[in-house]
LUMMAR-952618 format. One record per residue (C-alpha): residue in one letter; y negated, x negated, z. Coordinates in pm, whole numbers, padded with zeros to 5 digits, always signed. Layout:
aYXZ...
//
This chain:
m-00003+00003-00002a-00228-00286+00080d-00201-00428-00284v-00283-00079-00430k-00611-00070-00232k-00696-00431-00324h-00676-00372-00677s-00777+00001-00699p-01103-00061-00905a-00889-00228-01170s-00635+00083-01194a-00953+00297-01213r-01085+00120-01503t-00781+00119-01707a-00786+00489-01735s-01084+00455-01992f-00926+00187-02172t-00953+00205-02576g-00761-00065-02744i-00633-00183-03082t-00403+00054-03257r-00140+00013-03515e-00354+00202-03770a-00660-00035-03714i-00436-00338-03784e-00295-00161-04095n-00642-00102-04206n-00753-00477-04113h-01039-00350-03891s-01062-00696-03717r-01147-00858-04043e-01393-00588-04132a-01581-00618-03794i-01666-00989-03888k-01660-01023-04267d-02051-01017-04285s-02108-01243-03999p-02155-01606-03980l-01777-01639-03896a-01646-01487-04207s-01568-01836-04349t-01305-01888-04073l-01100-01571-04172l-00766-01618-04335c-00690-01398-04620d-00382-01203-04675n-00241-01490-04907a-00287-01743-04633l-00152-01522-04363a+00163-01439-04576a+00217-01819-04643s+00178-01868-04268l+00436-01603-04178d+00692-01736-04462a+00666-02094-04313m+00757-01950-03967l+01047-01763-04084t+01178-02066-04297d+01471-02116-04054w+01528-01746-04010d+01881-01629-04161g+01740-01290-04262a+01990-01118-04090s+01938-01154-03711d+01701-00962-03483v+01380-01171-03398y+01206-01188-03056v+00843-01205-02999f+00690-01317-02660g+00406-01133-02513y+00198-01281-02246g-00132-01066-02271s-00203-00739-02431l+00124-00740-02625i+00277-00646-02274w+00104-00330-02255n-00026-00259-02614p+00247-00401-02843c+00181-00183-03154m+00517-00296-03279e+00847-00109-03352h+01111-00292-03132r+01473-00245-03015g+01365-00302-02651r+01217-00562-02430l+01316-00807-02143t+01101-01006-01880a+01103-01369-01999t+00966-01698-01885v+00845-01986-02106r+00809-02332-01992g+00550-02582-02105y+00254-02318-02151h+00050-02122-01919r-00162-01802-01956r-00533-01879-01934f-00854-01736-02043c-00940-02006-02283l-01007-01832-02619w-01360-01707-02724s-01304-01340-02859n-01576-01270-03126v-01430-00917-03234y-01178-00775-02977r-01355-00834-02651g-01705-00973-02764t-01921-01034-03061p-02027-01320-03261e-02367-01317-03089n-02216-01279-02743p-01834-01385-02740g-01595-01285-02458l-01271-01426-02336v-00894-01333-02394l-00582-01493-02290a-00408-01768-02476l-00102-01982-02401d-00232-02343-02315r-00052-02639-02252g+00144-02722-01934g+00325-02515-01662a+00521-02197-01722c+00435-01833-01816r+00625-01525-01737g+00584-01250-01999m+00789-01001-02200v+01009-01061-02516y+01041-00795-02771r+01354-00760-03003i+01270-00667-03361a+01544-00542-03569a+01625-00759-03873a+01544-00484-04114d+01194-00456-03951v+01102-00828-03905r+00895-00875-04237k+00707-00544-04176e+00631-00583-03804l+00549-00945-03825t+00310-00897-04113l+00129-00657-03889l+00143-00907-03594w+00005-01186-03813r-00287-00956-03905r-00351-00887-03543e-00306-01253-03393m-00342-01509-03683f-00648-01383-03882g-00892-01625-03727g-00690-01938-03715s-00723-01952-03321y-00343-01966-03266h-00062-02174-03375a+00278-01954-03403r+00560-02156-03249w+00938-02076-03174l+00949-02092-02806n+01257-02126-02568a+01235-01801-02351h+01469-01759-02038t+01541-01392-01978e+01803-01203-01750e+02040-01196-02036g+02011-01551-02116p+01804-01799-02332v+01659-01667-02660r+01406-01822-02930a+01089-01623-02950i+00773-01634-03154g+00482-01707-02941f+00115-01759-03020v-00020-02081-02844m-00382-02199-02842n-00494-02413-03130h-00723-02672-02955a-00871-02775-03298s-01024-02416-03313s-01394-02378-03245a-01272-02075-03052y-01104-02289-02780a-01293-02258-02452g-01112-02508-02264r-01081-02504-01891l-01365-02285-01748p-01422-02220-01382d-01309-01874-01266e-01635-01758-01187v-01773-01831-01554v-01461-01664-01678v-01543-01344-01456e-01913-01327-01565k-01798-01338-01933l-01532-01071-01878a-01794-00844-01684t-02072-00876-01952c-01909-00898-02282r-01778-00600-02480g-01624-00606-02846h-01445-00381-03107y-01176-00281-02863g-01350-00277-02527s-01465-00510-02242g-01315-00806-02118a-01309-00676-01773d-01067-00379-01905y-00875-00640-02087l-00803-00841-01775c-00743-00531-01536q-00488-00395-01796t-00308-00718-01814a-00292-00769-01443a-00169-00409-01382a+00088-00442-01659l+00231-00767-01510r+00244-00606-01155a+00421-00286-01291a+00682-00526-01448g+00727-00717-01139l+00568-01039-01284d+00251-01058-01057d+00022-01338-01175p-00163-01463-00865h-00449-01612-01085l-00513-01287-01279d-00511-01083-00925r-00770-01355-00807l-00998-01301-01115c-00967-00930-01063d-01073-00976-00692l-01362-01183-00813l-01453-00908-01052t-01447-00636-00781a-01661-00860-00564r-01914-00887-00832e-01930-00537-00891t-01976-00446-00528t-02250-00694-00434
//
């Protein structure tokens, strides 16, 4: 009960959440949102995205199901058709607010922050199992969602689940990208989350929805909970 009280502001905020939809991905809304901005030159065209996906699937046999690792919004808003999900741990990367968001949770003029997988440590999240027959269709949409700006490297990650190890596609931070924010103090992160809003809502909503989804899955993240506490303190002072 104490935990519910501690994070009740976050729970209240998620009730008004409006995020990315499958239809928005299909219609390339993210690209449309910045095609006339100074960031337009960073966008990857459909051909480039297709080439990236082809390279990712070079070693796929075409008959096996494919797993995708979610550590942020994919946990509570996957927008993917899948055959089920499992809790999973990936080692060698950790979840961090280190990616500037010029579309989803901010604007080119006032970028917000979203989570990425950065080097070191470990990360608990979810793996989604995509049926072999749906792999191309679903990953094409996922590439449109995650890879259009060049901020991520798609990697095959070793994920440990309660049913054993699986190889899963994950999106890790591209340190060469201008969108890499590096390691920011928690107070700076919270200030950006509290004051920035993008095409799919505020950074504060994104934080609280992710933290709540992790708690609901039994994957509490103490760092995200601390950020929620700092956000609540900021709002009540």
